[in-house]
N, C-alpha and C positions, 0 to 999 in steps of 0.2 A: 900340363900337359902343350904344347903347340900346337895353337890348331889352325888347319889350312884351309885357304878357301879353293874350291872346289871349283864353281863355276859362278859368273856372275854377267848378265844378258844386259843389256838397254835396249830399249824401245822409246822412241823419240815422238811427243805430240801425237800421242793415243787421245788425249783428251782435249787440251786446246795448246796452243803453241807456249802456255805457260804453267802448264801441267802435263806429265809425262810419266809413266809407267818404267820401272826397273824392277827385276826379277834376279834370282839369288835362289840356290840350290847348295845342299850339302848330304853327305850318306851320314849313316849313323857313327857319332861320337865325333864327326868334324862341323865347322863352323859355317854358317853363309854370311857372307858381308855385304852391305848394301850402302849404296852411297850416292847423296844426290850434289850432279856438277855446281849445283847453283841454287839455291833454297833448302825447303825441308818437307820429311816427310810427313804426309800430311793425312795419309789415309792407308790402312793394311786393305786390300782388294780381296789379296786370298792368303792364306796360311793353312800348311796342313804338314803333320809328322805322321807318317805311318807308311802308308803306299801309296802317293798322289801321282798321278800320271798328266801328260800333257805336254805342251809347250809353252814359253812365255807369252800371256796372253790369251790363251785358253786353258788355265790348269782346270784338273777336275778333282775331287776327292778321290780315292780310292776305297776298298773295301774294310781297311785299318786305317782309321785316322784319329789322333789324340784330343780329346772334347778340350782343352786347352790350350788347342795351338793358336786361335785368334787372340786369346786374350793374353798370352804370355808374349807374342810379338810386338802385339800396340803397346804393354808396358815397357820394352825394350827399346821400339822406333819411333814413336810418336813425338814430334816435334823437334825430332832431332836431322842434323847434316849426315848421318851417318850411323849404323849400329851394324853391332855382330851377335848372332842367334846360333846358339850351339845346339845341334841337332842331337838330342840327348833325352835319356829317361829321366836323368834329373832335374831336366826344365821341364817337360811335358808330362812326364808319367808312361807307362806302358803302355799301351792300346792296345797291343798284339806281342804276349811274349810269346819269344822263339823265332819271331819273325825279322829279317835285316830291315830296317826302316829308312827313310831320307828324310828331308825338309824341304819344301818347294814353298818360296817367298813373291808374293809381286806387292808391290806398295806405289804409292804416287808420291811424284815429288810435285812441287808447288814454288816457282819463284815466287821469292819475299817482296809481299805487297804490305806494307805497315801503313794501318790508320793509327792517326791521333788518339791516346786515350786519356791522358792526364798528367797535369803537369809535378813537379816533383813535391813531395808533399799532399797531395791531394790522394782522393781514392778515384780508383780504374774501376770502373763498374761495368761487369759483363758477369752474361750466365755460362755456366759449363765450365767446358776445360779449354783453355787455349795458350799460346805461346805468345809471351811478352817479351817484349827487350825495353831494357832501361839503360839511357843514358845521353848524349849529343855530340856532335862533331863527328858524329861516324864510328863513334867509341863507344860499344854497349855491352851491355850483358844480359843474357837471356835463358828464360826459366819458363815452363809449361805448368802453369796452375791454373786452380780453379776459383773463377771469381767471387765477388769483388776484391779488389787485392789493394793494398797500401803502394803507393807510388812513391818507395824511399831507398835510401841508402841500406835501411835496417833490415829490408828485404831482399834487397839482389847485391848489396857492395856496393862501392861507389868507383863505378868506371873512368870518372875522369875529375878528380878534385879539383875544387874549387868554381866549377861550372853550374850552373842550372840546367835541369836534366828531364827527361820526360819518359814518359811509358806510350809504347805502341803496342797494339794487336797485329798478329800477323793475320792479315784480313783476304786472303785467297777465296776466291769463289771456287768450292769443293766440287758440287755438282752443277756445272752450268747447264743451262738447259739444251737441249738437243739441236733447235735450229739456229742456236749462237754463232754465225759465221767465222771462220779461225782465222784471226789476223795475220796479216802476210809476216808481218813481224811481231816480235816480244813487246810489250806495253812496258814502257821505263819503270822501274821503281822507282815510285815514288819518295822525294825522299823528304823529313818534315822540316817546314820554314816557320817563320816567326806567325805566318799567317797560315796556321796547320788545317786540316780536315775538321768541321764544326764539331766540336765536342759535343757526345751525347748529354741529352737534357740530364743532369745530375736527379737520381732519384735518393729517396729516402732508405740507403739499407747501409747497415752496420759492417763496416769490414771483416770478413773472417780473425779468429783468434788468430793464426799464425803471422797475421800482417799486425796487428795491434795490440801494442803488450796491454795488458791484463790492469784494469783502473781498479780490481778489490771492490771494496764496501764502500757505501755513501753515507755509513754513520760516522762520527766522532766520539770519544768519551768525554764524559761533562768533568768539570773540575771539582776534585772534594770541597765539602762545606766543613764549617764548624759545627758545634753540637750546641743547638741553641739552652736558653736557661728552661724552656718550656717544650718539656717534648710529649709523646702519646704512647701509650703502651698497647702492644700488638695483641689481638684476641687469643682467646686460650682455650683450651677445648673443643679445637674446631670438628666440625663433623663432617662423614663423608656426605657427597652432595653439594657442601654448602659453597656460597659466593663469599669470598673475603672481600670487600672495597676498602681499600685505605684514601684517604681524605689528601687531594693533589695540593701538594706543597708542602705538606707536614714532616715531621721525623718521628719516627716511632723508634725507642729502645727495647733492643731484647731478642728473640730469636722466635720466629714463626715456624709453628712445628705442624708438618703433615703427613711425617712418617705415618706409616701402616694404613692412611687414608685414600679414599677413591673419590673421584669425579669433583675435585673442587677447582674454581674458578677463581685465581688472585687478580685482581685488580683493580683500576684507578676511579675514586668517583670525584666528579667535578675536572675542569680545564685548567688549571691555574698551575700545572708543573707536574712532575714525576714527584710521589712521596718517595721518601728516603729509608731506608730501616739501616740504623746503626746499632751492631748488638755490643753486650759489654765485652769486656776483654777477654780474647780466648775462645769466643762460642761463636756458633755460624749465623748467617741472616736467615736462610732458608732452611730447614731440614724436611725433607720430603723421603726418606730412606722407606724401601719398599712398598712405597705408595704405587697407585694405578690414576692412571687420567687426570693428569696435574697439569693446569693451565695457570701461565703465569706471565700478567702482561703489563707493560708500563710504569715498574718498579726499578729503584734505584736500590744499591747494596752497596754500603761501604765499611771498610775497616772491620770484615770479618774474618774468620778462621778460614773458614771456605764459605765462600757468598752464598753459594746451594747446592745442598747435597744432595745428590739422587743416587745413591748408591744402590744398586738392584731394585732399583725403579723399572715400571713401565711408561708410556705411552705420557711422554712431558715436554709440553711445550713451554718456551722461553721466548719471547717475542719483546721488542722493543725496549730491554732491560738493559741498566747498565749497571756491572759489579767492578769496584774499583777496591784497589788497596789493601786487596787479602791478603794476610799473613803464608797463609797456604795455596788453595788454587781458588781463582774464580767460581769453576763448576767441576764437583768431583762427580763423575757419572760412571764409575766401574760398574760393570755388569746391567747395566741400562737396554733394554729391549725397546725401543722405539724412542727416538728422542729428537726433538725440531727446538735449533738457538736461529733464529733471526732475526737480523735488524738490531743486534746488541753488541754492547761493547764489553771488552773485559780488560780492565787497565790495572798496573802495577800488582801484577800478584807475585806474592812472593816466591812460589815455586812452579806450577802449571798455570796458565790460562784456562785451558779447558782438558782436564784430567778423566781419559775414559779406561784408565788403572786398567786390571786384567782382560775385559772386552768389553766390546761395543756393538750393538746389532740392531742395525736399522737406523742411524744415528744421521742428521742432515745439521751442518753447519753453513747460512747461508747469507750473505750480504751481513755481515757482523765483522768486527774490527776487536783484533786480541793482540795488546800492544804490552812491552812493558815486562816481560816475563823473565822473574829467575832473580831476586833483587833479593833474595834469601843466601844465594850463594848455597856452596858443596856440590858435591858433584852430579852429574846427571841430571842436572836441576835449570831449570828455564826452559821449558818447551811451549810454544805456544799453543798446541793441540797436538793432545796424545791420545790415537786411540791403539789400545794392545791387541790380542784379539778380537776377532768379528769378523763381519760380513755383512754385504748390503748397505753399506754408510756412504755417506756424499759430503764433501767438503767443497764449498763453490762462490766463486762471487764475493769473497771475503778478503780482507787486508790483517796480515801478519807478520808483524814487523818487530824490531829492536829486543831480538828471543837470545839470552845468553846461551841456549844451545840449540837442539831443534826446532826450526819453524814447526813446519808440520810434520807429523809421523803417522803413519797407518801401518804398524807393524805386524804382520801378519794377517793381514786384512784380504779377503778374498771378494770380488762381484763389489769392488770399491770403486769411487770417483774424486779425480782431486782435480777441479776442474776451475780456469776463469780466476785463479787467486791472485793476489800481490802480495811476494814474499820479501822483504825487504829487512837488511840489517840483523842477520843471525849469526849464529856462532859468536856474539860478541864477546864471548867469557876464553878463559885458557883454553880452552879444548878445540881444536881445530878438527876432529875426528867427527864429524856431526853436519848435518844438511839442512838446506831449508826445506827440501820434499824430501825423506827419508821413509824407507821401509826396507824388509827385511823375511828371508822365508826359510828359518832354521830346518822346519822340517823339509823343507825342499817340496812341499804341495803347490801345486798351479794358486796365484795368486789373481790372477784375472783381475788386475787393476788397471785403472786407465788415469795418467797423468798428462792433463791436455788444456792447451793456450794458459798456461801461468807465467807470470812476470817473476823471475827469482832473479833477485840483485844484489849486491853489495854484501857477502858473508864471507865471516873469515873462514870458512869450512869449503863442501862441496853444494855447490845448487841443486842437482836433485841425485839423492844416494840411492843406489840399488844395492845395499848388501847382504851379506849370509844368504847365499845359493837363491836370491830372489830370481822368480822366473815366470811368464806369464805375465809380465809389466809391457804395456804400451806407452814411451813417452812421446807425446806429438805435439807440433804449436806450439812449444815455450819457448818462450826468450828468457834466455841466462847469461847475464851479463855481470862482470865485475865482481867472481867471485876467485877463491884461491884453483878451485879444480870448477868448471862446468856439469861435468857428470862423470860419477863414479860408478863401475858394475866390479863389484867386490865376490867373486866366485859365484856370478851370475850367467845364468844362462836362457837360453829360447827367448828372451826380450826383443822389443821392435823400439829403436828409436832412430825415428822419421818427423822431417818437417819441422825440424827446431833450427833455432837461430841462437848461435853461440857466441858470443863477442870479446874480447877484452877481460879474458879471466887470466888469473896472474901465471898459472904454472901451466896450466895445461887445459887444454879446452872437453876432451874424454882419456878417462883411465881406466886402465882396465887393470887389477889385483886375484893373482892368484894365489893362494897357500894350502889349507886345509881343503878345499873344495876344488871345483875346476869352471873354466869358462869355455863354452860353445854357444853355438847357434845364435849367434844375437846377430840381429841386423842393422847396420847402420847407413840409411838412406836416404836420398833428400832432402840431408841437411845442409845449412848455411853456415859456414864458422869462418871467422874472420879474428885474425891474429894481426892484433896493433902494437904489442910490443916485444917481439921476438920470442913469445909464449910456442909451446908444444903444440898443435894440434891434436895429436894422438900420443899418450905413453902407454904402452904394454909391460907387463912384468911377470916372468915367473910362467913357466911351462911351456907347453907347445902352442905357441904365438900363433900360428895359422889356424888353428881353430878357434878362435875365441870371436870371429863373426865373418859376415857379408861388409862389404864396404863399395857401396857404388852410387852414381848419380848426386853426388854430392857437391857442391859448391863451396871451394876454399878461396880465402881471400887472404894474401898476407903480403908482408914488407920485408919479409924474411924467408926464402923458401927453403932457402939452406937448414933450417932450424925447422922439420916439419913435426917427425915421430921420434920416440925416445922406445928403444928396447933393450927388455935385458929377460934372457930365458933364465935366467937363475944359477947358468954354471959357466958361460962365457963372459967376457966382458963384455958391459952394456954398449950401446952404438946409437949416435943422433944421424938420422936420413933426413935428406932432403925429398922434396917431393918424388922425383926420378926414383930414387933408390925404395921410398915406402914403396911404391906400386911394382916396383922390381923384385922389392923381397916377399911382399903379402900375394901376390897375384891378385890384385882388388882397385878399386876404382877407376875401371877400364873407362866409365862412362862418365865420370867425374871433371868437374872443371877447375883449374886453378890459376886466379887471376884471368876470369874469361877463355883461358886455352886449356884443351885436352891435357 
């Protein structure tokens, strides 16, 4: 439907000579357009969808008013020089069924007064949500963001290549005191100079995950050791409630068996280094099958079949422990209820670093490194972390690198968080149908899965892979760089893809594939997507492409806008669209920017 602008009123200098109100109105199922002649929309003074009355400057709410009126208009207009809002039940809900409704709006425009915030590569520290521009020499990219932020090309794109840039905050006074006299002429807009407005004193605030790539864990795996001529034997017949202390710096041969036991602590005696467990060929390092309340702290396990087997156990904690050169899995935890792996390393596992098997409940992996998984070879082998079915799990602040297959798998996991991880060098084997972070929901039940603030890079497959009817997933504030495909949604629905940075992915940044299921109602908003080698921004395949999702408020940067999206509905020949063609075909991205332009 092509919307018609019904009315647009301008009232100048209601507040100051630098701030003025504009109004708009529209009947039901048409649109009200607002545009600041100079500056940005800095506040929404009135918004009502229902039966408002009055005139511009004195609007009043009527007997019927949608409760979402103000919030919906703010989300569409704040920080922009212009916006269009549809007066419809689809946007606001229906506050009075059967009544003909209308939309009245009044917003405040403020002439752009910019305050220097930070130089390129520095942190721009502010609180709340503000409009920030980035660039130099009167060439800027502008975004509305919540502070603090990183002042960099990664966040904004590069508006002027080869020139040192800076960040400015839109600093107009939004509510000046009443006695302040109105100046006879508008105050000229200040331009940043080599001697800028004094920079606020830096404060010790870590930039938000959206701005700074995740650094992962601060632990690294140790080197393997040779078996000395003199070794110690592990204790046998350990009783429930016991504390097993291994002598620091010593090497123990055999397997520590804690299966079916409870309330056992395994730790280090002395401070001369971690003790090592090196089992005999084909044996595990520690068996704690069906055990309950086990804590393993400060141990090194080398050359086991499975480093630690906690199959069907409960309440197991593994701290400051190194597991290396396992022929099968570093940790096998199928059926676990309550697991914590913290400040530990799992390296050179033949199959899987941490294998959650059929299901994991309330499992946490944090500040740990899992590297070089999959040396044994074989189909579907080589996953850094694998959690099958389960719920209440968390994987965060960890490094997962050099995985032959998937980096992190949270399959059929609900109420689970994958956050602040560094996932690098995954899908290094022959199978590229895999992901740095992978999920799926073949049962089509909502996942309630949060994938947030991860750095996913250098993958031979897909950076973040929402496979097999994934739904209820929020993918936000991730950096996805140099993968074959940045994000894939395969038969996926009801997902949110927002505030991510995607750049230099080889084939396409976001792909949609529909075959045995349906793709619909996904929201792709507020992302920054940078194409550097002529790669596609979007690739949509088979089905009703117009139903795949909502695309808006994105920032696109491309050195070839003629290659923007590849479209194939499964029947007609596929087509490659430029940016304008994409917007026309999809009727989307009306508030997005391409290379700084609408």
